[in-house]
MARDRENPA-596100 format. One record per residue (C-alpha): residue in three letters; x, y, z. Coordinates in steps of 0.5 Angstrom, whole numbers, plus 500, padded with zeros to 3 digits. Layout:
% MARDRENPA-596100
ALAXYZ/...
END
This chain:
% MARDRENPA-596100
MET509511506/LYS506505503/LYS499505506/LEU496498508/LEU490497505/LEU485491506/ILE482489499/ILE476486501/ALA472482496/LEU466485493/ALA462479494/GLN463480502/LEU462487502/GLY456487498/ASN455492492/LEU460498493/THR459503488/ALA462510487/GLN457515491/GLU456522488/ALA461527490/GLY459532494/LYS462538498/GLU467537503/THR464538510/ASN470541515/LYS470548514/GLN477549517/TYR482552512/ARG488548513/SER494553511/VAL501552510/PRO505552516/GLU507559518/LYS515559518/ILE517564524/ASN524560525/ASN527555520/LEU531549523/VAL538548520/HIS541543524/THR539537529/LYS544534533/LEU542528538/ASN545524543/ALA540518545/ASN540512549/PHE535507550/ASP532505557/TYR529498555/SER526497562/GLN521503561/SER521504554/ARG524511554/LEU529515550/ASN534519554/GLY536525550/ASN540531549/VAL539535543/TRP542541540/ILE538545535/THR540550531/LEU535555528/LYS535562524/PRO529566524/HIS525565517/PHE524573515/TYR522577521/ALA526578527/THR524574533/ASP525573540/SER521567541/LEU521559539/GLN516554539/LEU518547539/ASP513541538/ALA515536544/LYS510531546/GLY509528553/MET517529555/ASP520530561/ILE524537560/LYS530537565/GLN534543562/LEU533548556/ALA538553554/ILE541557549/VAL549555547/LYS553561548/ALA561560547/GLY560553549/LYS556554555/ASN549553556/ILE545559559/PRO538557561/LEU532560558/LYS525561560/TYR520557557/GLN513554558/TYR511547557/ASP504544556/GLY506537555/TRP505538547/VAL509544545/LEU515548548/ARG514556548/VAL521558549/LYS523566551/LEU530567547/ASP536571550/LYS535576545/SER531578538/TYR535574533/THR535577525/ARG534572519/ASN542573518/GLU543570525/SER543563527/TYR542560534/THR543554538/VAL538551543/TYR540545548/ILE535541551/ASP536535556/TYR530531556/THR526524557/ALA521521551/LYS516517554/PRO512514548/ASP509508551/GLU506513556/LEU503518551/GLU496517548/VAL495520541/LYS491518535/GLY493515529/SER492515522/ALA489511517/ALA496509515/ILE498507522/THR494505528/ASP497510533/ALA502515533/LYS507515539/GLY513515534/LEU518511538/TYR516504538/PHE520499543/ILE518492540/ASN519486546/PRO524491550/LYS525486555/GLY525480551/GLU519476555/ASP517474548/LYS521468546/ASN518468539/LYS519475537/PRO526479537/THR527486541/GLN527492536/ILE527499536/TRP524503530/THR521510529/GLN515512525/GLY515520524/GLU509521519/THR505525520/GLU508529526/ALA510524531/THR518525531/SER516530536/VAL514524541/TRP522522541/VAL526529539/PRO524536540/THR523539533/ILE519544529/ASP515538526/LYS512540520/THR513538513/ASN516545510/GLN522545515/LYS528542513/THR534540517/THR541537517/GLN542532522/GLU547528527/PHE545522531/ASN549519536/LEU545512538/THR548509544/VAL545501544/PRO547494547/ALA554492543/LYS550486540/TYR545490536/VAL546494530/THR543501528/LEU540505522/SER539512521/ASN539517516/GLY545519512/LYS552515513/LEU555511519/VAL561515520/LYS564513527/GLN563507532/THR565507539/LEU565501544/ASN564504551/ALA566500557/ASN559499560/GLY558494554/THR554499549/ARG556502543/THR555509540/ASP554509533/SER554516529/TRP550517523/LYS551524519/MET546527514/ASP549532510/LEU543534506/PRO537537509/HIS530533510/ALA524534513/PRO523532521/TYR518527519/LEU523523515/PHE528522521/PHE529515523/MET532510528/GLY532503528/VAL536498533/GLY536490533/ASP539484532/TYR539484524/ALA543481518/VAL546487514/ILE547485507/LYS551490503/ASP550492495/ALA552498491/TYR549503486/LYS554508483/GLY559507489/LYS554509494/GLU552504499/VAL545500498/SER544495504/TYR538491507/TYR537490514/VAL533483515/GLU532478521/LYS538473521/PRO533467518/TYR532471512/GLU539473511/LYS540468505/VAL534471501/ALA535478502/ARG537479495/SER532475493/ILE527480496/PHE531487495/GLY536485490/ASN533489485/THR534496488/PRO540498485/GLU537497478/MET531501481/MET535507483/GLN538507476/TYR532506472/PHE528512476/SER534516476/SER534515468/LYS527517467/LEU527523472/SER534525469/VAL535527477/ASP540522479/TYR539519486/PRO540525491/TRP542522497/VAL549519500/LYS546512501/TYR540507501/SER538502506/GLN532498508/ILE530495514/THR524491517/GLY520492523/ARG516487527/ASP509490529/TYR509495524/VAL503496520/SER504501515/GLY506497510/ALA513501509/MET516508510/GLU520512506/ASN525515512/THR530519508/THR536514506/ALA533509511/THR526506509/LEU522502514/HIS518496512/GLN513491515/GLU515484517/SER511482511/ALA517484507/GLN521478509/GLN519472505/ASP522466505/ALA524462499/ARG518458498/GLU514464498/LEU518467493/THR517462488/ASP510465487/GLY514472486/ASN516477490/SER509480493/TRP513486496/GLU516489489/GLY511494488/THR512497495/ILE520497495/ALA519501488/HIS514506492/GLU518507498/LEU525508493/PHE521513489/HIS519517495/HIS526519495/TRP525524490/PHE518525491/GLY517526498/ASP524527501/TYR528531496/VAL521535494/THR517535500/ALA509536500/GLU509544503/SER503541507/TRP499535509/SER493538504/ASN498537498/LEU500530500/THR498527493/VAL505530491/ASN508525495/GLU504519495/SER501519488/PHE508519485/ALA510514489/ASP503510488/TYR505511480/SER512509481/GLU509502482/TYR506502475/LEU513505472/TRP517499475/ALA512494473/GLU512497466/TYR519497465/LYS521490469/GLN515486468/GLY511489462/LYS505492460/ASP500487462/GLU503487469/ALA503495469/ALA496495466/PHE494490472/ILE497495477/ASN493501474/TRP487497474/SER487495481/ALA489501484/MET483505480/ASN478500483/GLY481501490/TYR479508489/LEU472507485/ASN470502491/SER471507496/PRO465510496/SER466515502/ASP472518498/ALA468521492/SER467527496/LYS474529497/HIS479533493/LEU486531491/VAL489537494/ARG485538500/PHE485544504/TYR479542509/TYR480536513/ASP479534520/THR486532522/GLN492531517/GLU491523518/ASP485523514/MET489525508/PHE492518508/ASP486515503/ALA485512496/VAL484519494/SER491521495/TYR494515493/SER490511488/LYS486516485/GLY492521485/GLY497516481/ARG491515476/ILE491522475/LEU498522473/HIS497517468/MET492521465/LEU496527465/ARG502522462/LYS498520456/TYR495527455/VAL502530454/GLY506525452/ASP512521455/ASP518526453/ALA514532456/PHE511528462/PHE518526464/ALA521533462/SER516536467/LEU518532473/ASN525533472/LYS523541472/TYR519540478/LEU524536482/THR530541480/ASP526547481/ASN524545488/LYS530541490/PHE531540498/GLY525544498/THR517544498/GLY512542492/SER505543491/GLY499542486/HIS500549484/LYS508548483/LEU507541479/ARG502545474/LEU507550473/ALA512545471/PHE508542466/GLU506548463/ALA513551463/VAL515545459/THR509543455/GLY507551453/LYS500548455/ASP495552459/LEU493546464/ASN488550469/TRP483546466/PHE486539468/PHE488541475/ASN482544476/GLN478538475/TRP482533478/TYR487536483/PHE482542486/ASN475538485/SER472532488/GLY469525484/HIS470523478/PRO466522471/ASN460517471/LEU460515463/THR455511459/LEU458509452/SER454507446/GLN455506439/GLN450505433/TYR452504425/ASP448507420/GLY449502414/THR446507409/ALA449513411/LYS456509412/LYS456513419/LEU458510426/MET455514431/VAL459514438/VAL455517444/ILE459519451/LYS454521456/GLN457524463/THR451522468/GLN455525475/THR452532477/HIS458535481/GLN461537475/ILE462536467/TYR469534465/GLN474535459/LEU476528457/PRO480527451/ILE478520449/LEU481515444/ILE476511440/ASP479505436/ILE475502430/TYR476495428/HIS475491422/GLY478484423/ALA485486425/ASN485493422/LYS484498427/LYS483506426/ARG484510432/GLU480517433/MET481522438/VAL475526441/TRP474531447/ALA468530451/LYS466536454/ASN458536455/ALA453532459/ALA452528452/ASP457529446/THR455525440/PHE461524435/TYR460521428/PHE465517424/ASP466515416/VAL466508416/ALA465504410/THR462497413/GLN459495420/PRO465495425/ASP467488428/LEU469492435/VAL468500437/ASN473500443/ILE472507447/ASP478508451/PRO482503449/GLU488504453/ARG484504459/VAL486511461/LEU480514464/LEU479514471/ALA471513471/VAL466509472/LYS464506465/LYS457503463/GLU457500456/SER454495452/LYS457490447/THR455483444/MET459477445/GLU462477438/ALA465484440/TYR468482446/ALA471476442/HIS474480437/GLN476485443/MET479478446/LYS483477440/TYR485483437/GLY485488443/GLY492487446/HIS491491453/TYR490487459/LEU483489460/ASP481488453/ARG482480455/ARG480481462/GLU473484461/ALA472479455/ILE473473460/ASP469477465/TYR463478461/ALA463471458/GLY464468465/LYS457471467/LYS454468461/ILE457462461/THR451458458/GLU450463452/PRO453461445/GLY461463444/ALA462464452/TYR465458454/ALA470458448/LEU472465450/VAL473463457/GLU477457454/ALA481462450/GLY484465456/LEU487459459/LYS492460453/ASP494467454/PRO501469455/TYR499473461/PHE499469468/ARG493473471/ILE489472465/ARG490465465/MET488465473/LYS482470471/ALA480464466/LEU480459471/GLY476462475/SER470464470/PHE467457468/GLY463457474/ASN458451474/ALA459450467/LYS460442465/LEU468442463/THR469439456/GLU475433456/ALA479438452/THR478444457/ILE480439463/ALA486436459/THR488444459/ILE487445466/GLU491438468/ASN497441464/LEU497448467/ALA497444474/LYS503440472/ASN507445468/ASP505452468/PRO511457469/SER507461474/LYS506457481/LEU499461482/VAL496459476/ARG498452478/ALA495453484/ASP488455481/ALA488450476/ILE489444482/SER483448485/ILE479447479/LEU481439479/GLY479438486/ARG472441485/LEU471435480/LYS472430485/ASN476425481/GLN479420485/THR484419480/TYR487425482/ALA489423489/SER496421488/GLN497427484/PHE495432489/GLU499428494/ASN505429490/TYR503437489/ILE503438497/LYS510437496/ASP511443491/SER516448493/SER511453492/TYR506454499/SER501456494/VAL501450490/ALA502446496/GLY496449499/ALA491448493/ALA493441493/LEU492440500/MET485443500/ALA484439493/LEU486432497/ASN481434502/ASP475434497/LEU477427496/ASP479424502/GLY479428508/LYS482423513/LYS488423509/ALA488430508/PHE487431516/ALA493426517/ILE498430512/ALA495437515/ASN497434522/GLU504433520/LEU505439516/LYS503444522/ASN509442525/GLN513445519/THR514452517/ALA508454513/LYS506460510/GLY500463505/ARG496459502/LEU499452505/SER498455512/SER491457511/ALA490450508/ILE492446514/SER488450518/SER482449514/VAL483442513/ILE484441521/ILE478445522/ALA474441517/ASN476434520/GLY478435527/ASP475438534/GLU477442539/SER483439541/ALA486443535/TYR485450539/GLU492452541/TYR495451534/ILE489454530/MET489460535/LYS497461535/ASN497461527/PHE491466527/THR494471532/GLU501470529/MET499473522/PRO501480521/LEU496485519/SER494483512/GLN489481507/ALA491474509/LYS489475516/PHE482478514/THR481472510/ALA483467515/ILE477469520/GLY472465516/SER476459518/LEU477461525/VAL469462526/GLU468456523/PHE472453528/LEU470457534/SER463454532/LYS465448535/VAL469450541/LYS465449547/ASP470451553/ALA468458554/SER474461556/LYS477459549/PHE471461545/LYS472468548/ALA479468547/GLY478466540/VAL473472539/ASP477477543/ALA483475537/ILE478477532/VAL476483535/GLU483485536/PHE485484529/ARG478488527/ASN480494532/ALA488494529/ILE485495522/PRO487502519/SER481507520/SER480508512/ALA479501511/ARG474500517/SER468503514/GLN468497510/THR471491514/ASP467493520/PRO460491517/VAL463484515/ILE467482521/ASN461484526/ASN455482521/MET458476517/PHE463473522/LEU461475529/LYS454475529/GLY454469524/LEU458466530/ALA453468535/THR447465530/LYS451458530/LYS452458538/GLU444460539/ALA442454534/SER447449539/GLY444452545/GLU450456547/GLN446462549/ALA452465553/LEU457464548/ALA452467543/ASP451473547/TYR458474548/ALA460474540/LYS454479539/GLU456484545/LYS463484541/ALA460485535/LYS457492538/GLN464495540/
END
């Protein structure tokens, strides 16, 4: 699952530093689920009651005792009406005795079965997902398993769809099963739907039958075993675009307005399949690979075997795609799960990292291959920050046998931290050994289960190294090192001293660390081991180095404190080569922009070959007065840069200059094919001529606008308009999917609501903010709630108090407390 994470600006959140790791507080040991009976095959006949959002099902479940003989069976079945439960004997259903508490079916079998005997139970039931209240996870806000989207067609702006979400244990809301990760089963799903719709499920579509009542039954067959949480059903009015990989079907299910751009979104999938198959030396193991989009799905995406479900945000139109495919990493993430998660599945939720850290790291691998080392380094840095800026996660083990519920496992530790640990392991053992070890892990455990221990054993078997030290400190312990790095050169002794201090208290890490020593363009690389609270290393160096670059490949998962001079950062900018060499240098110079050399260092970033460095430089001049040469460079970037995102940021910089000669250029840029460029230009024009920008915004609001342009239209209308724009502003906000963009849009909405006098409209606006706040996954809410409640809602209340509207102020305050 690609968890939806809101990346909140640190300026809004205040100073978030990684807290000291501690002991996990929950004392209940989470064991691997005991296997009494094993699933063998699941056959389901399902039809859907759209009027009541129910599934009417008949399921035949074939099982075998795992080892010991047993005369009983326990099945997960949440909130169902059980109409019949029987054992199938010679084609006949013989009723069985059972007990059902609304969650678990406890069945008394007709006899005791041995591990060499299989048996089949039949259940006639109705699943009622909308009538079941269950707690969700950080990755999905509830866990009702089966979702009917606009089932009666009452919302003319939303399609009618059905989709399922099984992870963690919600498949058992819509089909009885043993809902555990260490169960594997083949399956047959026969789905009866209105004939106008298409369906998608696991495996291959083997038959379609038209029925006399206007429905059609689609038969999907899955011949290879997989876990129940990966079961999937999808139904809707989709366009299906066919592709292929080595003769296997690859298909993309999108809403029909996105049919023409589906290949632009998903079209790299066959190349990804080839690349990952090659790197792992394990060819894509499944019969086909389909990807489908689902309305109102908030989890990013889910790796249902052969049938990945994507959030609607995956559907980008042609103008959005001119800025680049923002969903590319997620597509890679879910595909890689088809090896790590689907082919070899975490034996328990405690070991979730062997699913999610690999999928997380696949985003780095794909970027490294397809877009180059700078983009891969950016992804690694972003993910590392995602973990380091989640202070509550510092106390959690990567492999975690103590937690409140399995839903708690979906956090920055299982994903981002785990992915960075894999990166460190790769750099330590080397590429050949790393991928050979992954091959052994997959091959030894295919169609079975994996764990942190099994992963260690695979790496040790391949490399011949004892890796207990690595796994003990990274997989079976919590936190990360806090490093203070310093250096000093002794010209008399011609010695360079490097000191590495570990200031964390929970454990001392063994850290292999590279150090690059520069004289001009010449570099000498040293490798040391930090194993103590403080380690001092000496190197013979003939002259004062121009730069000492510790951890030059930025591999270490650590908080690092280091002092360097402006000259050293300038040298790092010029010769370092790594994305973070340049980013760190620009960041340092931007904070000291008035000091000698700082401006020139930032300006150099405007000509960097990597677009994200150019963007970083554009945002690092601060309040410095720009030279004519710099302005000329920015003008050229605004007009000609190959990256639309750089162009947009350059336009924003020019807008702040409030130079009226740019007005006609900004008007022209508003017509650009990129939403980002057009949005930046509209905001820039607003800084020069609010009246004209307002007129243009009112024209554009009736056209399709997304992303930065949509936000700009709202901002300009809010800044220059009045309460009459309420319907547009609210519609624009409420229709945005759960995303970082929607979080950012709250600021403009609050500004607008401060102008709204109508009590009912004001309260509806506040309610929309609260609804969004409450929909944010729980793992992010510890960070987002203080911002939404204190900065936005209480800030709005303060504005209303200042204008004498106490009743409205009180409403906003009350909602901030909920």
